[in-house]
Biopython code that builds the backbone (N, CA, C, O; Angstrom):
import numpy as np
from Bio.PDB.StructureBuilder import StructureBuilder

atoms = [
    (1, "MET", "N", (99.994, 80.264, 90.829)),
    (1, "MET", "CA", (98.959, 80.708, 89.920)),
    (1, "MET", "C", (99.403, 80.406, 88.506)),
    (1, "MET", "O", (100.533, 80.713, 88.124)),
    (2, "ASN", "N", (98.539, 79.820, 87.746)),
    (2, "ASN", "CA", (98.844, 79.465, 86.381)),
    (2, "ASN", "C", (98.547, 80.645, 85.471)),
    (2, "ASN", "O", (97.493, 81.270, 85.592)),
    (3, "ALA", "N", (99.466, 80.958, 84.561)),
    (3, "ALA", "CA", (99.290, 82.094, 83.660)),
    (3, "ALA", "C", (98.093, 81.915, 82.734)),
    (3, "ALA", "O", (97.631, 82.892, 82.143)),
    (4, "ARG", "N", (97.579, 80.698, 82.590)),
    (4, "ARG", "CA", (96.407, 80.484, 81.740)),
    (4, "ARG", "C", (95.198, 81.262, 82.245)),
    (4, "ARG", "O", (94.251, 81.479, 81.488)),
    (5, "LEU", "N", (95.208, 81.671, 83.464)),
    (5, "LEU", "CA", (94.112, 82.464, 84.019)),
    (5, "LEU", "C", (94.052, 83.851, 83.377)),
    (5, "LEU", "O", (93.004, 84.496, 83.400)),
    (6, "PHE", "N", (95.150, 84.306, 82.815)),
    (6, "PHE", "CA", (95.187, 85.646, 82.223)),
    (6, "PHE", "C", (94.126, 85.816, 81.136)),
    (6, "PHE", "O", (93.402, 86.812, 81.143)),
    (7, "ASP", "N", (94.020, 84.883, 80.217)),
    (7, "ASP", "CA", (93.088, 85.033, 79.088)),
    (7, "ASP", "C", (91.620, 85.128, 79.501)),
    (7, "ASP", "O", (90.932, 86.047, 79.056)),
    (8, "PRO", "N", (91.115, 84.220, 80.331)),
    (8, "PRO", "CA", (89.698, 84.368, 80.700)),
    (8, "PRO", "C", (89.423, 85.576, 81.586)),
    (8, "PRO", "O", (88.266, 85.966, 81.743)),
    (9, "VAL", "N", (90.435, 86.163, 82.154)),
    (9, "VAL", "CA", (90.251, 87.379, 82.946)),
    (9, "VAL", "C", (90.440, 88.620, 82.066)),
    (9, "VAL", "O", (89.712, 89.601, 82.214)),
    (10, "TYR", "N", (91.406, 88.576, 81.162)),
    (10, "TYR", "CA", (91.640, 89.712, 80.272)),
    (10, "TYR", "C", (90.441, 89.953, 79.357)),
    (10, "TYR", "O", (90.061, 91.100, 79.123)),
    (11, "CYS", "N", (89.856, 88.896, 78.850)),
    (11, "CYS", "CA", (88.737, 89.019, 77.910)),
    (11, "CYS", "C", (87.615, 89.898, 78.470)),
    (11, "CYS", "O", (87.261, 90.886, 77.826)),
    (12, "PRO", "N", (87.040, 89.591, 79.632)),
    (12, "PRO", "CA", (85.970, 90.467, 80.127)),
    (12, "PRO", "C", (86.483, 91.846, 80.541)),
    (12, "PRO", "O", (85.728, 92.818, 80.515)),
    (13, "THR", "N", (87.759, 91.938, 80.921)),
    (13, "THR", "CA", (88.329, 93.230, 81.286)),
    (13, "THR", "C", (88.391, 94.145, 80.061)),
    (13, "THR", "O", (88.194, 95.354, 80.179)),
    (14, "ALA", "N", (88.662, 93.573, 78.889)),
    (14, "ALA", "CA", (88.672, 94.364, 77.653)),
    (14, "ALA", "C", (87.291, 94.945, 77.388)),
    (14, "ALA", "O", (87.173, 96.102, 76.985)),
    (15, "PHE", "N", (86.245, 94.154, 77.611)),
    (15, "PHE", "CA", (84.874, 94.658, 77.443)),
    (15, "PHE", "C", (84.586, 95.764, 78.454)),
    (15, "PHE", "O", (83.992, 96.786, 78.111)),
    (16, "LEU", "N", (85.003, 95.559, 79.688)),
    (16, "LEU", "CA", (84.742, 96.529, 80.753)),
    (16, "LEU", "C", (85.309, 97.901, 80.402)),
    (16, "LEU", "O", (84.676, 98.925, 80.659)),
    (17, "SER", "N", (86.485, 97.917, 79.823)),
    (17, "SER", "CA", (87.124, 99.182, 79.480)),
    (17, "SER", "C", (86.345, 99.962, 78.431)),
    (17, "SER", "O", (86.499, 101.179, 78.324)),
    (18, "LYS", "N", (85.520, 99.286, 77.666)),
    (18, "LYS", "CA", (84.758, 99.940, 76.590)),
    (18, "LYS", "C", (83.374, 100.405, 77.031)),
    (18, "LYS", "O", (82.735, 101.185, 76.325)),
    (19, "ILE", "N", (82.906, 99.945, 78.173)),
    (19, "ILE", "CA", (81.552, 100.269, 78.625)),
    (19, "ILE", "C", (81.502, 101.696, 79.150)),
    (19, "ILE", "O", (82.318, 102.101, 79.978)),
    (20, "ARG", "N", (80.547, 102.434, 78.661)),
    (20, "ARG", "CA", (80.263, 103.776, 79.166)),
    (20, "ARG", "C", (78.872, 103.708, 79.797)),
    (20, "ARG", "O", (77.942, 103.165, 79.202)),
    (21, "GLY", "N", (78.742, 104.240, 80.955)),
    (21, "GLY", "CA", (77.454, 104.186, 81.640)),
    (21, "GLY", "C", (77.438, 103.050, 82.649)),
    (21, "GLY", "O", (78.433, 102.797, 83.329)),
    (22, "ASP", "N", (76.316, 102.375, 82.742)),
    (22, "ASP", "CA", (76.115, 101.329, 83.741)),
    (22, "ASP", "C", (76.993, 100.117, 83.454)),
    (22, "ASP", "O", (76.810, 99.428, 82.450)),
    (23, "ARG", "N", (77.935, 99.868, 84.336)),
    (23, "ARG", "CA", (78.847, 98.735, 84.169)),
    (23, "ARG", "C", (78.413, 97.500, 84.960)),
    (23, "ARG", "O", (79.042, 96.448, 84.855)),
    (24, "ALA", "N", (77.352, 97.618, 85.742)),
    (24, "ALA", "CA", (76.923, 96.502, 86.600)),
    (24, "ALA", "C", (76.708, 95.203, 85.822)),
    (24, "ALA", "O", (77.075, 94.142, 86.328)),
    (25, "PRO", "N", (76.126, 95.233, 84.605)),
    (25, "PRO", "CA", (75.944, 93.973, 83.876)),
    (25, "PRO", "C", (77.248, 93.243, 83.561)),
    (25, "PRO", "O", (77.244, 92.045, 83.281)),
    (26, "TRP", "N", (78.368, 93.976, 83.609)),
    (26, "TRP", "CA", (79.659, 93.357, 83.331)),
    (26, "TRP", "C", (79.966, 92.234, 84.318)),
    (26, "TRP", "O", (80.602, 91.244, 83.958)),
    (27, "LEU", "N", (79.521, 92.385, 85.541)),
    (27, "LEU", "CA", (79.768, 91.342, 86.541)),
    (27, "LEU", "C", (79.152, 90.018, 86.101)),
    (27, "LEU", "O", (79.722, 88.957, 86.355)),
    (28, "GLY", "N", (77.993, 90.069, 85.441)),
    (28, "GLY", "CA", (77.371, 88.862, 84.901)),
    (28, "GLY", "C", (78.217, 88.237, 83.802)),
    (28, "GLY", "O", (78.356, 87.016, 83.735)),
    (29, "LEU", "N", (78.780, 89.078, 82.940)),
    (29, "LEU", "CA", (79.662, 88.579, 81.877)),
    (29, "LEU", "C", (80.871, 87.887, 82.485)),
    (29, "LEU", "O", (81.241, 86.788, 82.072)),
    (30, "LEU", "N", (81.484, 88.536, 83.465)),
    (30, "LEU", "CA", (82.633, 87.927, 84.139)),
    (30, "LEU", "C", (82.246, 86.587, 84.756)),
    (30, "LEU", "O", (82.983, 85.608, 84.640)),
    (31, "ALA", "N", (81.093, 86.549, 85.407)),
    (31, "ALA", "CA", (80.634, 85.303, 86.043)),
    (31, "ALA", "C", (80.475, 84.193, 85.015)),
    (31, "ALA", "O", (80.901, 83.063, 85.252)),
    (32, "GLU", "N", (79.868, 84.502, 83.880)),
    (32, "GLU", "CA", (79.654, 83.477, 82.842)),
    (32, "GLU", "C", (80.979, 82.986, 82.267)),
    (32, "GLU", "O", (81.160, 81.785, 82.063)),
    (33, "ILE", "N", (81.896, 83.895, 82.009)),
    (33, "ILE", "CA", (83.200, 83.481, 81.478)),
    (33, "ILE", "C", (83.940, 82.619, 82.489)),
    (33, "ILE", "O", (84.544, 81.612, 82.120)),
    (34, "MET", "N", (83.901, 83.005, 83.764)),
    (34, "MET", "CA", (84.595, 82.226, 84.783)),
    (34, "MET", "C", (83.950, 80.858, 84.962)),
    (34, "MET", "O", (84.653, 79.864, 85.140)),
    (35, "ARG", "N", (82.618, 80.794, 84.917)),
    (35, "ARG", "CA", (81.942, 79.485, 85.017)),
    (35, "ARG", "C", (82.316, 78.589, 83.841)),
    (35, "ARG", "O", (82.577, 77.398, 84.013)),
    (36, "GLY", "N", (82.340, 79.176, 82.643)),
    (36, "GLY", "CA", (82.729, 78.404, 81.463)),
    (36, "GLY", "C", (84.157, 77.912, 81.553)),
    (36, "GLY", "O", (84.450, 76.767, 81.208)),
    (37, "TYR", "N", (85.032, 78.764, 82.011)),
    (37, "TYR", "CA", (86.433, 78.373, 82.167)),
    (37, "TYR", "C", (86.559, 77.274, 83.212)),
    (37, "TYR", "O", (87.327, 76.327, 83.043)),
    (38, "ASP", "N", (85.801, 77.406, 84.288)),
    (38, "ASP", "CA", (85.854, 76.407, 85.357)),
    (38, "ASP", "C", (85.369, 75.054, 84.852)),
    (38, "ASP", "O", (85.896, 74.016, 85.252)),
    (39, "ARG", "N", (84.373, 75.060, 83.981)),
    (39, "ARG", "CA", (83.886, 73.789, 83.403)),
    (39, "ARG", "C", (84.944, 73.152, 82.520)),
    (39, "ARG", "O", (85.112, 71.932, 82.524)),
    (40, "ALA", "N", (85.664, 73.983, 81.755)),
    (40, "ALA", "CA", (86.657, 73.461, 80.808)),
    (40, "ALA", "C", (87.981, 73.104, 81.476)),
    (40, "ALA", "O", (88.615, 72.110, 81.122)),
    (41, "ALA", "N", (88.387, 73.908, 82.427)),
    (41, "ALA", "CA", (89.679, 73.710, 83.099)),
    (41, "ALA", "C", (89.507, 74.140, 84.547)),
    (41, "ALA", "O", (89.610, 75.323, 84.871)),
    (42, "ARG", "N", (89.252, 73.199, 85.390)),
    (42, "ARG", "CA", (88.906, 73.474, 86.792)),
    (42, "ARG", "C", (89.731, 74.599, 87.412)),
    (42, "ARG", "O", (90.960, 74.600, 87.343)),
    (43, "LEU", "N", (89.037, 75.545, 88.014)),
    (43, "LEU", "CA", (89.703, 76.629, 88.740)),
    (43, "LEU", "C", (90.001, 76.161, 90.156)),
    (43, "LEU", "O", (89.088, 75.836, 90.913)),
    (44, "THR", "N", (91.251, 76.128, 90.503)),
    (44, "THR", "CA", (91.630, 75.763, 91.868)),
    (44, "THR", "C", (91.299, 76.941, 92.794)),
    (44, "THR", "O", (91.019, 78.045, 92.326)),
    (45, "GLY", "N", (91.332, 76.703, 94.080)),
    (45, "GLY", "CA", (91.111, 77.772, 95.041)),
    (45, "GLY", "C", (92.089, 78.915, 94.852)),
    (45, "GLY", "O", (91.715, 80.082, 94.968)),
    (46, "ALA", "N", (93.336, 78.590, 94.562)),
    (46, "ALA", "CA", (94.355, 79.624, 94.351)),
    (46, "ALA", "C", (94.020, 80.478, 93.124)),
    (46, "ALA", "O", (94.184, 81.698, 93.152)),
    (47, "LYS", "N", (93.555, 79.843, 92.059)),
    (47, "LYS", "CA", (93.184, 80.603, 90.861)),
    (47, "LYS", "C", (91.977, 81.487, 91.133)),
    (47, "LYS", "O", (91.930, 82.635, 90.691)),
    (48, "LYS", "N", (91.006, 80.955, 91.858)),
    (48, "LYS", "CA", (89.826, 81.760, 92.183)),
    (48, "LYS", "C", (90.217, 82.979, 93.003)),
    (48, "LYS", "O", (89.699, 84.074, 92.783)),
    (49, "ARG", "N", (91.126, 82.789, 93.942)),
    (49, "ARG", "CA", (91.588, 83.914, 94.762)),
    (49, "ARG", "C", (92.402, 84.912, 93.942)),
    (49, "ARG", "O", (92.488, 86.084, 94.308)),
    (50, "ALA", "N", (92.993, 84.470, 92.853)),
    (50, "ALA", "CA", (93.835, 85.337, 92.024)),
    (50, "ALA", "C", (93.038, 86.156, 91.013)),
    (50, "ALA", "O", (93.568, 87.128, 90.474)),
    (51, "VAL", "N", (91.790, 85.799, 90.738)),
    (51, "VAL", "CA", (91.019, 86.470, 89.687)),
    (51, "VAL", "C", (91.016, 87.982, 89.872)),
    (51, "VAL", "O", (91.354, 88.715, 88.943)),
    (52, "PHE", "N", (90.642, 88.456, 91.045)),
    (52, "PHE", "CA", (90.590, 89.907, 91.251)),
    (52, "PHE", "C", (91.946, 90.535, 90.972)),
    (52, "PHE", "O", (92.033, 91.561, 90.297)),
    (53, "TRP", "N", (93.002, 89.925, 91.489)),
    (53, "TRP", "CA", (94.336, 90.517, 91.355)),
    (53, "TRP", "C", (94.846, 90.482, 89.925)),
    (53, "TRP", "O", (95.621, 91.352, 89.529)),
    (54, "VAL", "N", (94.429, 89.497, 89.142)),
    (54, "VAL", "CA", (94.811, 89.484, 87.725)),
    (54, "VAL", "C", (94.067, 90.611, 86.997)),
    (54, "VAL", "O", (94.659, 91.301, 86.166)),
    (55, "ILE", "N", (92.785, 90.802, 87.299)),
    (55, "ILE", "CA", (92.037, 91.919, 86.711)),
    (55, "ILE", "C", (92.728, 93.237, 87.077)),
    (55, "ILE", "O", (92.954, 94.088, 86.217)),
    (56, "TYR", "N", (93.054, 93.389, 88.338)),
    (56, "TYR", "CA", (93.713, 94.595, 88.827)),
    (56, "TYR", "C", (95.040, 94.815, 88.089)),
    (56, "TYR", "O", (95.351, 95.931, 87.674)),
    (57, "SER", "N", (95.804, 93.753, 87.936)),
    (57, "SER", "CA", (97.096, 93.838, 87.256)),
    (57, "SER", "C", (96.944, 94.216, 85.788)),
    (57, "SER", "O", (97.739, 94.995, 85.264)),
    (58, "VAL", "N", (95.933, 93.671, 85.123)),
    (58, "VAL", "CA", (95.688, 94.016, 83.722)),
    (58, "VAL", "C", (95.479, 95.522, 83.596)),
    (58, "VAL", "O", (96.034, 96.157, 82.700)),
    (59, "GLN", "N", (94.685, 96.084, 84.484)),
    (59, "GLN", "CA", (94.437, 97.522, 84.426)),
    (59, "GLN", "C", (95.714, 98.312, 84.690)),
    (59, "GLN", "O", (95.965, 99.318, 84.027)),
    (60, "LEU", "N", (96.514, 97.873, 85.641)),
    (60, "LEU", "CA", (97.780, 98.556, 85.900)),
    (60, "LEU", "C", (98.706, 98.500, 84.685)),
    (60, "LEU", "O", (99.374, 99.482, 84.363)),
    (61, "ILE", "N", (98.741, 97.368, 84.023)),
    (61, "ILE", "CA", (99.567, 97.220, 82.818)),
    (61, "ILE", "C", (99.150, 98.231, 81.759)),
    (61, "ILE", "O", (99.995, 98.880, 81.142)),
    (62, "PHE", "N", (97.835, 98.363, 81.551)),
    (62, "PHE", "CA", (97.374, 99.290, 80.510)),
    (62, "PHE", "C", (97.534, 100.750, 80.909)),
    (62, "PHE", "O", (97.770, 101.597, 80.048)),
    (63, "ILE", "N", (97.414, 101.058, 82.174)),
    (63, "ILE", "CA", (97.687, 102.427, 82.617)),
    (63, "ILE", "C", (99.145, 102.774, 82.312)),
    (63, "ILE", "O", (99.437, 103.849, 81.789)),
    (64, "ALA", "N", (100.054, 101.860, 82.641)),
    (64, "ALA", "CA", (101.473, 102.093, 82.384)),
    (64, "ALA", "C", (101.766, 102.140, 80.883)),
    (64, "ALA", "O", (102.547, 102.975, 80.427)),
    (65, "TYR", "N", (101.144, 101.249, 80.121)),
    (65, "TYR", "CA", (101.372, 101.191, 78.675)),
    (65, "TYR", "C", (100.984, 102.505, 77.996)),
    (65, "TYR", "O", (101.667, 102.967, 77.083)),
    (66, "PHE", "N", (99.897, 103.091, 78.446)),
    (66, "PHE", "CA", (99.400, 104.329, 77.834)),
    (66, "PHE", "C", (99.899, 105.589, 78.534)),
    (66, "PHE", "O", (99.327, 106.664, 78.357)),
    (67, "ASP", "N", (100.955, 105.465, 79.322)),
    (67, "ASP", "CA", (101.496, 106.613, 80.047)),
    (67, "ASP", "C", (102.390, 107.452, 79.135)),
    (67, "ASP", "O", (103.614, 107.461, 79.263)),
    (68, "ALA", "N", (101.750, 108.140, 78.233)),
    (68, "ALA", "CA", (102.429, 109.064, 77.326)),
    (68, "ALA", "C", (101.422, 110.157, 76.988)),
    (68, "ALA", "O", (100.222, 109.892, 76.927)),
    (69, "PRO", "N", (101.892, 111.373, 76.768)),
    (69, "PRO", "CA", (100.958, 112.481, 76.510)),
    (69, "PRO", "C", (99.953, 112.196, 75.393)),
    (69, "PRO", "O", (98.790, 112.587, 75.489)),
    (70, "GLU", "N", (100.395, 111.523, 74.347)),
    (70, "GLU", "CA", (99.493, 111.256, 73.219)),
    (70, "GLU", "C", (98.437, 110.186, 73.541)),
    (70, "GLU", "O", (97.480, 110.016, 72.786)),
    (71, "HIS", "N", (98.610, 109.475, 74.648)),
    (71, "HIS", "CA", (97.645, 108.438, 75.052)),
    (71, "HIS", "C", (97.013, 108.731, 76.414)),
    (71, "HIS", "O", (96.477, 107.832, 77.061)),
    (72, "ALA", "N", (97.080, 109.968, 76.833)),
    (72, "ALA", "CA", (96.596, 110.338, 78.174)),
    (72, "ALA", "C", (95.137, 109.927, 78.381)),
    (72, "ALA", "O", (94.771, 109.483, 79.469)),
    (73, "ARG", "N", (94.308, 110.068, 77.357)),
    (73, "ARG", "CA", (92.898, 109.698, 77.478)),
    (73, "ARG", "C", (92.741, 108.204, 77.767)),
    (73, "ARG", "O", (91.901, 107.813, 78.578)),
    (74, "LEU", "N", (93.539, 107.378, 77.114)),
    (74, "LEU", "CA", (93.462, 105.927, 77.339)),
    (74, "LEU", "C", (93.970, 105.555, 78.731)),
    (74, "LEU", "O", (93.403, 104.684, 79.391)),
    (75, "ALA", "N", (95.029, 106.213, 79.170)),
    (75, "ALA", "CA", (95.531, 105.957, 80.524)),
    (75, "ALA", "C", (94.475, 106.352, 81.553)),
    (75, "ALA", "O", (94.255, 105.632, 82.527)),
    (76, "GLN", "N", (93.829, 107.481, 81.341)),
    (76, "GLN", "CA", (92.781, 107.947, 82.257)),
    (76, "GLN", "C", (91.597, 106.984, 82.260)),
    (76, "GLN", "O", (91.048, 106.683, 83.320)),
    (77, "SER", "N", (91.205, 106.504, 81.097)),
    (77, "SER", "CA", (90.096, 105.555, 80.996)),
    (77, "SER", "C", (90.414, 104.269, 81.767)),
    (77, "SER", "O", (89.559, 103.736, 82.475)),
    (78, "ASN", "N", (91.633, 103.783, 81.626)),
    (78, "ASN", "CA", (92.032, 102.577, 82.348)),
    (78, "ASN", "C", (92.130, 102.826, 83.845)),
    (78, "ASN", "O", (91.845, 101.930, 84.639)),
    (79, "ALA", "N", (92.528, 104.028, 84.240)),
    (79, "ALA", "CA", (92.570, 104.377, 85.667)),
    (79, "ALA", "C", (91.151, 104.415, 86.245)),
    (79, "ALA", "O", (90.927, 103.966, 87.369)),
    (80, "GLU", "N", (90.207, 104.946, 85.487)),
    (80, "GLU", "CA", (88.808, 104.958, 85.931)),
    (80, "GLU", "C", (88.278, 103.538, 86.077)),
    (80, "GLU", "O", (87.572, 103.223, 87.034)),
    (81, "THR", "N", (88.623, 102.689, 85.124)),
    (81, "THR", "CA", (88.209, 101.291, 85.196)),
    (81, "THR", "C", (88.826, 100.623, 86.417)),
    (81, "THR", "O", (88.158, 99.854, 87.109)),
    (82, "LEU", "N", (90.085, 100.908, 86.684)),
    (82, "LEU", "CA", (90.761, 100.348, 87.854)),
    (82, "LEU", "C", (90.038, 100.752, 89.142)),
    (82, "LEU", "O", (89.833, 99.924, 90.029)),
    (83, "ARG", "N", (89.657, 102.015, 89.238)),
    (83, "ARG", "CA", (88.934, 102.473, 90.428)),
    (83, "ARG", "C", (87.579, 101.768, 90.548)),
    (83, "ARG", "O", (87.162, 101.414, 91.651)),
    (84, "TRP", "N", (86.895, 101.562, 89.423)),
    (84, "TRP", "CA", (85.611, 100.867, 89.433)),
    (84, "TRP", "C", (85.801, 99.426, 89.920)),
    (84, "TRP", "O", (85.039, 98.935, 90.753)),
    (85, "VAL", "N", (86.817, 98.767, 89.394)),
    (85, "VAL", "CA", (87.119, 97.390, 89.788)),
    (85, "VAL", "C", (87.446, 97.332, 91.283)),
    (85, "VAL", "O", (86.952, 96.459, 91.996)),
    (86, "TRP", "N", (88.278, 98.261, 91.752)),
    (86, "TRP", "CA", (88.660, 98.263, 93.166)),
    (86, "TRP", "C", (87.428, 98.424, 94.058)),
    (86, "TRP", "O", (87.324, 97.769, 95.096)),
    (87, "ALA", "N", (86.511, 99.276, 93.668)),
    (87, "ALA", "CA", (85.297, 99.509, 94.456)),
    (87, "ALA", "C", (84.413, 98.265, 94.521)),
    (87, "ALA", "O", (83.562, 98.155, 95.404)),
    (88, "ARG", "N", (84.606, 97.342, 93.607)),
    (88, "ARG", "CA", (83.809, 96.114, 93.566)),
    (88, "ARG", "C", (84.641, 94.869, 93.874)),
    (88, "ARG", "O", (84.295, 93.753, 93.488)),
    (89, "ARG", "N", (85.732, 95.095, 94.572)),
    (89, "ARG", "CA", (86.653, 94.000, 94.885)),
    (89, "ARG", "C", (85.934, 92.814, 95.517)),
    (89, "ARG", "O", (86.082, 91.684, 95.051)),
    (90, "ARG", "N", (85.166, 93.053, 96.558)),
    (90, "ARG", "CA", (84.495, 91.947, 97.264)),
    (90, "ARG", "C", (83.506, 91.225, 96.355)),
    (90, "ARG", "O", (83.404, 89.999, 96.399)),
    (91, "GLU", "N", (82.780, 91.972, 95.537)),
    (91, "GLU", "CA", (81.837, 91.341, 94.602)),
    (91, "GLU", "C", (82.580, 90.424, 93.629)),
    (91, "GLU", "O", (82.151, 89.298, 93.375)),
    (92, "ILE", "N", (83.688, 90.911, 93.092)),
    (92, "ILE", "CA", (84.476, 90.130, 92.134)),
    (92, "ILE", "C", (85.078, 88.906, 92.811)),
    (92, "ILE", "O", (85.066, 87.812, 92.245)),
    (93, "GLU", "N", (85.603, 89.084, 94.015)),
    (93, "GLU", "CA", (86.165, 87.940, 94.743)),
    (93, "GLU", "C", (85.079, 86.915, 95.057)),
    (93, "GLU", "O", (85.305, 85.715, 94.897)),
    (94, "ASN", "N", (83.926, 87.357, 95.493)),
    (94, "ASN", "CA", (82.832, 86.425, 95.786)),
    (94, "ASN", "C", (82.370, 85.699, 94.531)),
    (94, "ASN", "O", (82.086, 84.502, 94.564)),
    (95, "LEU", "N", (82.299, 86.428, 93.434)),
    (95, "LEU", "CA", (81.896, 85.836, 92.161)),
    (95, "LEU", "C", (82.892, 84.748, 91.753)),
    (95, "LEU", "O", (82.490, 83.650, 91.370)),
    (96, "ALA", "N", (84.180, 85.052, 91.834)),
    (96, "ALA", "CA", (85.209, 84.082, 91.449)),
    (96, "ALA", "C", (85.185, 82.861, 92.365)),
    (96, "ALA", "O", (85.337, 81.730, 91.903)),
    (97, "ASN", "N", (84.996, 83.088, 93.650)),
    (97, "ASN", "CA", (84.983, 81.978, 94.605)),
    (97, "ASN", "C", (83.743, 81.115, 94.500)),
    (97, "ASN", "O", (83.736, 79.976, 94.967)),
    (98, "SER", "N", (82.690, 81.647, 93.889)),
    (98, "SER", "CA", (81.453, 80.873, 93.785)),
    (98, "SER", "C", (81.405, 79.976, 92.559)),
    (98, "SER", "O", (80.462, 79.202, 92.394)),
    (99, "CYS", "N", (82.411, 80.071, 91.697)),
    (99, "CYS", "CA", (82.443, 79.188, 90.515)),
    (99, "CYS", "C", (82.500, 77.750, 90.979)),
    (99, "CYS", "O", (83.335, 77.376, 91.803)),
    (100, "LYS", "N", (81.608, 76.956, 90.442)),
    (100, "LYS", "CA", (81.596, 75.526, 90.756)),
    (100, "LYS", "C", (81.557, 74.732, 89.460)),
    (100, "LYS", "O", (80.817, 75.057, 88.532)),
    (101, "LYS", "N", (82.341, 73.723, 89.419)),
    (101, "LYS", "CA", (82.360, 72.867, 88.243)),
    (101, "LYS", "C", (81.054, 72.072, 88.226)),
    (101, "LYS", "O", (80.672, 71.451, 89.218)),
    (102, "GLU", "N", (80.396, 72.106, 87.099)),
    (102, "GLU", "CA", (79.140, 71.352, 86.973)),
    (102, "GLU", "C", (79.449, 69.878, 86.794)),
    (102, "GLU", "O", (80.367, 69.503, 86.064)),
    (103, "ILE", "N", (78.678, 69.059, 87.462)),
    (103, "ILE", "CA", (78.831, 67.622, 87.322)),
    (103, "ILE", "C", (77.760, 67.144, 86.372)),
    (103, "ILE", "O", (76.565, 67.321, 86.613)),
    (104, "LEU", "N", (78.203, 66.535, 85.291)),
    (104, "LEU", "CA", (77.250, 66.060, 84.275)),
    (104, "LEU", "C", (76.780, 64.660, 84.567)),
    (104, "LEU", "O", (75.977, 64.109, 83.814)),
]
sb = StructureBuilder()
sb.init_structure("model")
sb.init_model(0)
sb.init_chain("A")
sb.init_seg("    ")
for serial, (resi, resn, name, xyz) in enumerate(atoms, 1):
    if name == "N":
        sb.init_residue(resn, " ", resi, " ")
    sb.init_atom(name, np.array(xyz, "f"), 0.0, 1.0, " ", f" {name:<3s}", serial, name[0])
structure = sb.get_structure()
């Protein structure tokens, strides 16, 4: 897995952490970013399979980063986001696997 996948996955994850209420539209944002990335730098099958796990890892990193009493609210927010992401694992995996490079 190429570490370059971190940026196009972290970007929509940062937005997800800020959404309060209906997060379903976020899946569309993720899809658009992944399609754009795939057009610019082809996503291999391995990268597509890694998308969910990179998102998951980003959330784990932030939960650990904010693991201090003065940041408990941020750690909790990231834990809630992690649970939301986990509940949509198959949707995210299907979305990542459906990215196709457009032929011009």
